[in-house]
C-alpha positions in Angstrom: -3.1 -22.8 10.7 0.2 -24.4 12.0 0.9 -24.8 15.5 3.6 -21.8 17.2 3.5 -18.9 18.9 1.1 -16.2 17.9 2.1 -13.9 14.8 4.1 -11.1 15.6 3.3 -9.3 12.7 -0.4 -9.5 11.8 -0.5 -6.0 11.9 1.3 -5.7 9.1 -0.6 -7.8 6.6 -4.6 -8.3 7.7 -6.3 -10.3 5.4 -7.2 -9.1 1.7 -5.1 -5.6 2.6 -1.4 -6.0 2.9 -1.5 -2.0 4.4 -1.7 -0.4 8.3 -4.7 -1.4 10.2 -5.4 2.1 12.0 -6.2 3.3 15.1 -7.8 6.2 17.0 -5.0 5.7 19.6 -2.2 5.7 17.5 -3.0 9.3 16.0 -0.2 10.9 17.8 3.2 10.0 17.1 5.7 10.6 20.0 8.4 13.0 19.9 6.8 15.0 17.0 6.3 18.6 17.5 2.7 19.1 17.8 2.9 21.3 14.6 3.9 18.2 12.5 1.2 16.4 10.9 0.2 13.2 12.5 -0.1 9.9 10.6 -1.0 6.3 11.8 1.1 3.7 12.9 0.6 -0.6 13.0 -2.3 -1.8 15.1 -2.7 -5.2 15.4 -5.6 -6.6 13.7 -6.5 -10.8 13.6 -6.5 -11.9 9.9 -10.0 -13.2 10.3 -10.9 -14.9 7.0 -13.2 -12.3 4.9 -14.9 -12.3 1.5 -14.8 -9.1 0.2 -15.1 -9.2 -3.7 -18.3 -8.5 -5.4 -17.4 -9.8 -8.9 -19.8 -12.1 -10.4 -18.3 -16.1 -11.0 -16.1 -16.2 -13.5 -16.7 -19.2 -16.1 -12.9 -20.2 -16.2 -11.7 -23.0 -14.6 -9.5 -22.4 -11.4 -6.1 -22.8 -12.2 -3.4 -23.8 -9.6 0.0 -21.9 -9.5 2.8 -23.5 -7.6 4.6 -22.1 -4.6 7.0 -19.5 -5.1 10.4 -19.3 -3.0 11.1 -16.9 -0.3 14.4 -15.7 -1.8 14.2 -12.2 -2.2 13.9 -10.3 -5.8 16.9 -8.1 -6.9 16.1 -4.7 -6.2 17.4 -0.9 -7.4 17.4 1.4 -4.5 15.9 4.8 -6.1 15.8 6.8 -2.7 17.5 6.2 0.7 16.9 8.8 3.6 17.8 8.4 7.3 16.2 11.8 8.3 12.4 10.4 7.2 12.3 7.8 9.8 11.7 8.5 14.0 12.7 5.8 15.8 13.2 4.8 19.8 14.9 1.6 21.4 11.4 0.5 23.0 9.6 1.2 19.7 9.8 0.2 16.1 10.7 2.7 13.4 7.8 5.2 12.0 8.5 6.9 8.8 6.8 7.8 5.7 3.2 6.1 4.9 2.9 7.3 1.0 4.9 7.6 -2.3 4.5 8.8 -5.4 6.3 8.0 -9.1 6.2 9.6 -11.7 9.2 8.7 -14.6 12.3 9.1 -12.7 10.8 11.2 -10.0 10.1 9.6 -6.5 8.0 12.2 -4.1 7.2 11.3 -0.7 5.1 12.6 1.9 7.6 12.7 4.9 5.4 14.0 7.2 8.3 13.9 10.2 9.9 16.6 8.5 7.0 18.7 7.7 7.6 18.0 3.8 6.6 16.7 0.6 10.0 15.5 -1.0 10.2 14.9 -5.1 13.6 13.0 -5.8 15.4 12.5 -9.1 18.7 10.4 -9.2 18.6 9.5 -5.6 18.7 13.5 -5.2 16.3 15.8 -3.9 15.0 17.8 -6.7 11.8 19.8 -5.0 10.6 20.4 -1.1 7.1 21.7 -0.8 6.0 22.7 2.7 3.6 20.1 4.3 0.0 21.0 2.9 -2.1 22.7 5.2 -5.9 23.7 5.1 -7.0 27.3 4.3 -7.5 27.8 8.4 -3.5 26.7 8.5 -4.0 23.3 9.8 -1.5 20.7 8.9 -3.5 18.4 6.3 -3.6 15.0 8.2 -2.5 13.2 5.1 -2.1 9.4 5.2 -2.2 8.6 0.8 -1.3 11.0 -2.0 -1.8 11.3 -5.6 -0.3 13.6 -8.0 -1.6 14.9 -11.4 0.9 17.6 -12.9 0.5 20.5 -10.4 -2.3 18.7 -8.4 -2.0 17.2 -5.2 -4.3 15.1 -3.8 -4.1 13.8 0.2 -6.2 11.4 1.5 -7.1 12.4 5.3 -6.6 10.0 8.0 -9.8 8.4 9.2 -11.9 10.8 7.8 -14.1 10.5 4.1 -11.9 13.9 2.8 -9.8 14.3 0.2 -7.8 18.0 0.2 -6.8 18.8 -3.3 -3.8 21.3 -3.5 -2.0 23.2 -6.4 1.3 23.9 -6.4 1.6 27.5 -6.8 5.3 29.5 -7.3 6.8 26.4 -5.2 3.9 26.2 -2.5 1.1 24.0 -2.2 -2.0 26.1 -1.9 -5.2 24.6 -1.0 -8.2 24.5 -3.7 -10.6 22.8 -2.2 -12.0 19.6 0.2 -14.0 16.6 -1.6 -16.1 14.9 1.0 -16.7 11.3 -0.3 -18.8 10.8 3.4 -22.0 9.4 0.8 -19.9 6.7 -0.8 -17.8 5.1 1.5 -19.4 3.8 5.0 -16.1 2.3 6.2 -12.6 3.1 6.7 -10.7 4.3 3.2 -6.8 3.9 3.3 -6.0 4.4 -0.1 -6.7 6.7 -2.9 -5.7 6.1 -6.9 -6.3 8.4 -10.2 -6.6 6.0 -13.3 -8.3 7.2 -16.4 -9.4 10.5 -15.0 -11.0 9.3 -12.2 -10.3 9.3 -8.5 -11.1 6.2 -6.6 -10.8 5.4 -3.1 -9.7 1.8 -1.9 -11.1 0.9 1.7 -9.5 -1.3 4.7 -10.9 -4.0 3.3 -10.0 -3.9 -0.2 -13.5 -2.3 -2.0 -12.8 0.1 -4.6 -15.4 2.5 -5.2 -15.1 6.3 -7.2 -14.9 9.5 -5.4 -15.1 11.5 -8.4 -14.4 11.2 -11.8 -16.7 10.0 -15.0 -15.9 6.4 -15.3 -17.8 3.4 -14.2 -15.3 0.7 -12.0 -15.1 -2.8 -12.6 -16.4 -5.1 -10.1 -14.1 -5.9 -7.1 -12.5 -8.9 -7.5 -13.1 -12.2 -5.1 -10.5 -12.6 -2.7 -10.1 -15.3 -0.3 -7.4 -17.5 1.6 -7.8 -21.2 2.1 -6.4 -22.6 5.4 -6.3 -26.2 4.4 -4.8 -26.4 1.1 -2.7 -23.4 2.0 -3.0 -21.0 -0.8 -4.5 -17.7 -1.9 -7.6 -17.6 -3.8 -8.2 -14.6 -6.7 -11.1 -14.9 -9.2 -11.4 -11.6 -11.5 -13.0 -11.8 -14.8 -11.2 -14.1 -16.7 -8.6 -15.0 -13.9 -9.5 -17.5 -11.7 -6.6 -19.0 -9.7 -4.9 -20.5 -6.4 -1.8 -19.3 -5.3 -0.4 -21.9 -3.1 2.0 -20.8 -0.5 4.3 -22.7 1.5 3.4 -20.9 4.9 0.5 -19.9 6.5 -1.3 -17.3 3.9 -2.3 -14.2 5.8 -3.7 -12.1 3.0 -4.1 -10.6 0.1 -4.9 -7.3 -2.4 -5.6 -5.7 -5.8 -2.4 -3.8 -6.5 -3.1 -2.2 -9.4 -5.3 -3.2 -12.4 -6.1 -2.0 -16.1 -6.8 -3.3 -19.6 -3.9 -5.0 -19.9 -4.0 -6.9 -16.8 -3.4 -7.0 -12.5 -1.2 -7.3 -10.1 -1.8 -8.7 -7.0 0.0 -9.2 -3.5 0.1 -12.0 -0.8 2.0 -12.4 2.3 2.4 -15.8 4.4 3.7 -15.9 7.5 5.8 -19.0 9.5 7.8 -19.3 13.3 11.4 -19.4 13.0 12.6 -20.7 16.5 15.6 -17.9 16.2 14.4 -15.3 14.1 10.5 -15.6 15.4 7.5 -14.6 13.1 8.6 -14.3 9.2 6.6 -12.5 6.6 7.0 -13.3 3.1 5.6 -10.9 0.6 4.6 -12.0 -3.2 3.6 -10.1 -6.2 2.0 -11.6 -9.3 1.7 -9.9 -12.4 -1.6 -11.3 -14.8 -2.4 -10.5 -18.5 -5.6 -9.4 -19.1 -6.8 -13.2 -20.2 -5.7 -14.5 -16.6 -2.2 -15.8 -17.9 0.5 -15.6 -15.5 3.2 -12.6 -16.9 5.6 -12.4 -14.1 6.3 -12.8 -10.3 8.3 -10.8 -7.8 9.3 -10.9 -3.9 10.0 -7.9 -2.3 12.1 -7.4 0.6 10.1 -7.7 4.1 11.0 -7.2 7.7 9.8 -6.5 10.8 9.7 -2.7 10.8 7.0 -0.6 10.2 4.9 -1.2 7.1 4.1 1.7 5.4 0.0 2.4 4.3 0.8 2.7 0.7 4.1 -0.2 0.5 3.3 -0.7 -3.0 2.7 1.4 -6.6 2.8 -0.3 -9.9 3.8 2.3 -12.5 4.4 1.6 -16.7 4.6 -2.5 -15.7 7.3 -1.2 -13.0 7.1 -2.4 -9.5 8.2 -0.1 -6.6 8.5 -0.3 -2.9 8.4 2.5 -0.1 10.0 0.7 2.6 10.7 2.0 6.7 13.6 0.8 8.4 16.0 1.4 11.4 18.6 2.9 8.6 15.6 5.3 7.2 13.1 5.6 4.6 13.9 4.2 1.1 11.9 4.2 -2.3 12.8 0.7 -4.4 12.1 -0.7 -7.8 12.0 -4.5 -7.3 12.8 -6.7 -10.3 10.9 -9.4 -11.6 12.1 -13.3 -10.4 13.7 -15.2 -12.6 11.2 -17.0 -15.5 
């Protein structure tokens, strides 16, 4: 690693995972009413090089992709709501941990206001009370997925998914899925794809919670500090992604029959601004060719558990900052 003061934002981007690193001691949010659900806040986790991939070695020769510029991509603001962030002068803002996009609808799990809020054209079109268990306790949701009127909420630090149904303007608890027999490590995200409910662990391992299908092997992900770069091997995809700065981590954002999206992070120290983190997203075709790149905004504020979603070949980003929570559509970098 390059010389300089310790990174101050390593907690935002642990190796092979760009989401939050959770801890039991972070479960309670200062200043929130006890009746409100709690969600985790970032905790420092040094980026330790690990190889979490299980994919078989690919016969394709490794290709090198040149360094991407630090210049931020153009964005379209889809949602901006100052009420969704809690902040005190002595600490970073804390806001929503997860969101969902379906066409022109954006749904945010707004735990600070005890609601699930859906926006269209930057305006709230539906508000549902925060989900509760059959016993009346708030679900400690850290991620959500939606399929029509069925809502899936991943519990914080528990191997549970709470399933609710939208009925007459409210969320009614239906069942709880216990997946403790399928994952022994911390699960931070859930995905819905092809009728499958998929869990994603902190280390990036993907596993089937329930559903009819089988998942492809996990990709091989690694960092190279000597030749600053991120490495990916995933089927026909075998690339080295060169970085201008210290590589922090890489994770799979989305993968289907058409291709895949990977997000990376790198950091450098600036005497005037401190530690700077730069993020890039790469879109690859199924044959391993690079299609598009993105450089999403990133700053020193709280990074949500679910920062990115890829829907219909569009990249969306949830941001928590001093002025409130926002959802952006991030546009591709110029070709």
